[in-house]
C-alpha angles and dihedrals in degrees: 000000000000121000124235118232114224131183120222122197109201106211133174094236102023142014116223122200126188140175123200134207120214114239110174122355108302097356114106133193125211106253104171132009135176135167125209126200118238117217100173141066112286114265094006121131088261090052091053090048088054090051092050093047091047091053090047091051092046090049089057091047093055093036096234131116095184106082136167108209122216114184128203111206117209121245110240133195087253092058123087131206120175142153116231127192113214138165115267109264137157118290094247090057091049092054092059098038111042098077091044091049093051091047089052094049098043100033089228128124119217100208109149092023133110108226129202132176138185135186107252103175134009120205103193094177090059094035089234139115139196119237124200106216125194131182124185127181112260089223090062092049090049091051093050091047087066085079086081091064095055119099096242098188105128114201122192 
């Protein structure tokens, strides 16, 4: 039996769940959609219960118990996303310098954040590259990791 991919938008005031149907190639059409009110603090046990119950209800709506879950995490004021232009250097030098460079340019410190970066564009003629830098609070990541501890079995 094939699984159904669903998208889940974790919001502070509502949780939105969608399923898409493929039309032509990479073009998708909205097949099912439902929104669920949130009446608890974000990422609390009650919030996760709401998420679980929402998924269970959506599963019944689309008549499928085999789901692939794709979560969208909200951007918060404590998160950071920026593009940085830097000289081309070896990968090992990038690993140690990107966070420092962003902190120097923005004046922000990223203590208590998980940081990630990825090369987005390389301009060989200028010997430069653009780096997409992202920082997310560790507390948010810890809260979301609690999803692992929920009994995710969804029964119809």
